[in-house]
C-alpha positions in Angstrom: -0.5 -79.9 26.5 -0.8 -83.4 28.2 2.4 -84.6 29.8 3.0 -88.4 29.2 4.4 -90.5 32.1 7.0 -93.0 31.3 9.3 -95.0 33.6 12.9 -95.6 32.4 15.9 -97.3 34.0 19.5 -96.2 34.1 21.6 -98.0 31.6 24.9 -99.1 33.0 26.4 -100.9 29.9 26.7 -99.2 26.4 27.9 -100.4 23.0 26.4 -102.1 20.0 26.3 -105.6 21.3 24.6 -104.5 24.5 22.0 -102.4 22.5 21.3 -105.4 20.3 20.8 -107.5 23.4 18.4 -104.8 24.8 16.3 -104.8 21.7 15.9 -108.5 21.8 14.6 -108.1 25.4 11.9 -105.7 24.1 13.9 -102.7 25.4 14.8 -99.5 23.5 18.2 -98.0 24.3 17.9 -94.1 24.6 19.9 -91.1 25.9 18.7 -88.2 27.9 20.4 -84.8 27.0 20.4 -81.6 28.9 22.4 -78.5 29.7 24.2 -80.1 32.6 23.4 -83.9 32.0 23.8 -86.7 29.6 23.0 -90.4 30.5 21.9 -93.5 28.8 18.6 -95.2 29.8 16.6 -98.2 28.9 13.0 -97.7 27.9 10.4 -100.6 27.7 9.4 -100.8 24.0 5.8 -101.8 24.7 5.3 -99.1 27.3 6.8 -96.4 25.0 4.6 -97.3 22.1 1.6 -97.3 24.3 2.6 -94.0 25.8 3.0 -92.5 22.3 -0.2 -94.1 21.0 -1.4 -92.6 17.6 0.4 -89.4 18.4 3.1 -87.9 16.3 6.3 -88.7 18.0 7.7 -85.1 17.4 7.2 -82.4 20.1 5.8 -85.0 22.6 6.5 -83.9 26.1 7.1 -86.6 28.6 7.7 -86.9 32.4 10.5 -89.5 32.6 10.6 -91.2 36.0 14.2 -92.4 36.2 14.7 -95.6 38.3 18.3 -96.5 39.3 18.1 -100.1 40.3 21.6 -99.9 41.9 20.8 -96.9 44.0 19.4 -97.3 47.7 17.1 -94.4 47.0 13.9 -95.8 45.8 12.1 -92.7 44.8 12.6 -92.1 41.1 14.0 -88.7 39.8 11.7 -86.9 37.5 12.8 -85.3 34.2 10.6 -83.3 31.9 11.7 -84.1 28.4 10.9 -83.6 24.8 11.4 -86.4 22.1 13.9 -84.9 19.7 14.7 -88.0 17.6 13.6 -91.5 16.9 15.8 -93.8 14.9 14.0 -96.6 12.9 15.2 -99.7 11.3 15.2 -98.9 7.5 14.0 -102.4 6.6 11.6 -103.6 9.5 10.6 -100.2 10.7 11.2 -101.1 14.3 12.6 -98.5 16.8 16.4 -98.6 17.3 17.1 -95.7 19.5 15.4 -92.7 21.1 16.9 -89.2 22.0 15.3 -87.1 24.8 16.0 -83.5 25.5 15.4 -82.3 29.2 13.3 -79.0 29.2 12.2 -76.5 31.7 8.4 -76.2 32.0 8.8 -72.5 32.8 11.0 -71.7 29.7 9.7 -71.2 26.2 10.6 -73.8 23.5 11.4 -73.1 19.9 10.0 -76.0 17.8 8.5 -76.8 14.3 4.9 -78.1 14.2 3.0 -79.4 11.1 0.7 -76.9 9.3 -2.8 -78.7 8.5 -5.3 -77.5 5.9 -9.0 -77.8 7.0 -11.9 -77.9 4.6 -12.3 -78.1 0.9 -11.5 -74.9 -1.0 -14.3 -73.5 -3.2 -11.8 -73.0 -6.1 -11.0 -76.7 -5.9 -14.5 -78.1 -5.7 -16.2 -75.7 -8.2 -13.4 -74.6 -10.5 -11.1 -77.5 -10.6 -8.2 -75.5 -8.9 -5.3 -77.0 -7.0 -4.5 -76.5 -3.3 -0.8 -75.8 -2.9 1.1 -76.0 0.4 3.8 -73.5 0.2 4.8 -74.5 3.8 4.3 -77.8 5.6 5.6 -76.8 9.0 6.0 -73.6 11.0 8.6 -72.7 13.6 6.9 -71.4 16.8 7.8 -70.3 20.3 5.9 -71.2 23.4 5.9 -72.7 26.9 5.7 -76.4 26.9 2.2 -76.5 28.3 1.0 -74.4 25.2 2.7 -76.6 22.7 0.1 -77.5 19.9 0.1 -80.9 18.1 -0.2 -78.8 14.8 -1.6 -75.5 13.5 -4.6 -75.3 11.4 -5.7 -73.1 8.5 -9.3 -72.9 7.2 -9.1 -73.0 3.5 -12.9 -73.5 2.8 -13.4 -70.1 1.2 -10.3 -70.0 -0.9 -11.0 -69.3 -4.6 -8.6 -69.6 -7.4 -5.8 -67.0 -7.0 -6.5 -66.6 -3.2 -3.7 -67.3 -0.7 -3.4 -67.5 3.1 -0.4 -65.7 4.7 1.2 -66.5 8.0 -0.4 -63.3 9.5 -3.9 -64.7 8.7 -3.5 -67.8 10.9 -5.2 -67.9 14.3 -2.6 -69.1 16.5 -3.4 -70.7 20.0 -3.0 -68.6 23.0 0.7 -68.3 24.1 2.0 -69.4 20.7 4.2 -67.1 18.6 5.2 -67.8 15.0 8.7 -66.9 14.3 8.8 -66.8 10.4 7.9 -63.9 8.2 4.3 -62.8 8.7 3.9 -61.9 5.0 4.9 -65.4 3.9 2.4 -67.3 1.9 1.6 -70.8 3.5 -1.4 -71.9 1.4 -2.9 -71.0 -1.9 -5.2 -72.1 -4.6 -3.9 -72.1 -8.2 -5.5 -72.8 -11.6 -5.5 -76.3 -12.9 -2.6 -77.3 -15.1 -3.6 -77.7 -18.7 -1.9 -80.5 -20.7 -2.0 -79.9 -24.4 -2.4 -83.0 -26.5 0.4 -83.5 -29.1 -0.7 -83.3 -32.7 0.0 -87.0 -33.3 -1.5 -87.3 -36.7 0.5 -84.4 -38.0 3.7 -85.7 -36.6 3.2 -89.1 -38.1 2.5 -87.6 -41.5 5.7 -85.4 -41.4 7.6 -88.4 -40.3 6.3 -90.5 -43.3 7.4 -87.8 -45.7 10.8 -87.6 -44.1 11.1 -91.5 -44.6 10.0 -91.0 -48.3 12.7 -88.3 -49.0 16.1 -89.8 -49.6 19.0 -88.5 -47.8 21.1 -85.9 -49.8 24.2 -88.1 -49.8 22.3 -90.8 -51.6 20.9 -88.4 -54.1 24.3 -87.0 -54.9 25.8 -90.5 -55.2 23.1 -91.5 -57.7 23.5 -88.4 -59.7 27.4 -88.9 -60.0 26.7 -92.5 -61.1 24.3 -91.4 -63.8 26.6 -88.8 -65.1 29.6 -91.2 -65.2 27.7 -94.1 -66.9 28.0 -92.8 -70.6 31.8 -92.2 -70.2 32.2 -95.7 -68.7 30.5 -97.2 -71.7 32.6 -95.4 -74.1 35.8 -96.7 -72.4 34.4 -100.2 -72.5 33.9 -100.0 -76.4 37.4 -98.7 -77.0 38.9 -101.6 -75.0 36.8 -104.1 -77.0 38.1 -102.7 -80.3 41.6 -103.0 -79.1 
């Protein structure tokens, strides 16, 4: 994998106010972590974005050239690092902070990479099936030089009911997948059928329900009808008196 070159300067002052001032000056506050080191640095925002380009920021390997402006030693120290995290402003989307992890180019890394489906499945084009991603990224182990941008799966010949398992993937040389080899990663399933509700029938039933009087009202009317003759008799007796 291509190693990206990037110059950074050692950051002497830390804190929120200092970080805000750096961002206003087109710099990004960052930290380099390692087994035996942990130090803050300044990264030029324009250079960083140019170095990354259109690449996904995850799993990008960089050769940081650390410049200590206060040191008498002019030759920069070099650190091979991987970008582990980038914090973005939730409103404007600008980069707020970057975390680098120092790595050894001779030791294997354990990272997650995206799984990309290549091609148009037969079961989707001809039979209206749906391609499902059971897995969107895979955990792999490899040397930094063998780190792929992503892993690809050819789904062109998949029919409805067909699946691709992890064991079916052709991994790049020097790359090992760490998950269950029998795990299904992609499949084509039948289209989902949506049954139309019997609207006309439901409306008819609702109309009948509206016409039907509630039981309470029926009972009340019945009681009033039965009590009517008796009320009339009592009224006549009062009149005679």
